[in-house]
N, C-alpha and C positions, 0 to 999 in steps of 0.2 A: 202917409198923407196927414197933414195937420187938419184937425177938426176945427173949423172956423166957428161953428155954432156951439157954444158951451152947453146947450141943451142936450147934445149928444156925447158929451165928455164921459159921463158915467157909462153910457151904453158902449162907447168905444172901449173902455177899460175892461168891462165884463165880457163883451162879445169877442174881443181880441184874445183874451185869456182862454176862453173856451175853445176858440178856433185853433189856437196853438196846441192846446191839449188834444183836440181831435186829430190834428195833423201828426201828433206823436203817437197816435193809436189809442188814446184814452177814450173809452166808450162813455157816452152820455145816454144811457137807456131811458132816462126820464124825459128826453126831448123827442117830440114827434117829427115827422118828415118836414113839415112846414117850419118848425122851429130850427131844425138843423139847416134848412135852406137859408133862413135869415142869418144864422151864424156864419155859414160858409160864404154867402154873398158879402157880408160885412168884412170878413177876413180877407177876401180876395180883392174887394174894391168897395170900401165903405162909401165913397162919394157917389157911386152908382145907386146904392141903396137909399141914400139921402135924397137923391133926385127922384127915385120911385115914390118916396114918401109924399112928395109934392103933388104927384098925379094920382096917388092911391092912398088917401088918408087912413083907410082901414089897415093898410100894411104898417103904418107907423104905430097905430094903436096896438096891433099884434106884437110889434117889436117892443113897445113899452111894457106890455103884459109879460113878455118873455124876460125882459130885464128884471121885473119884479120877482119873477119865479127864480131867476138865477141868484138874486140877492138873498132871497129867503133860504136857499139851499146852500 
């Protein structure tokens, strides 16, 4: 799926990479259940997660914090 909003381009790059790693069996022990849910939901259907951001702004904040965490590691 093409990410129309460039605001999510960096998120797409990192979340997709982690999702693919997880799908190949690579463990991310530093991610809690909610963070793993964000990654999995993004990987399976990022458009759905972006829609959820519109109705749940805290979810978007959580995703941005996760992105920062992934960039630092």
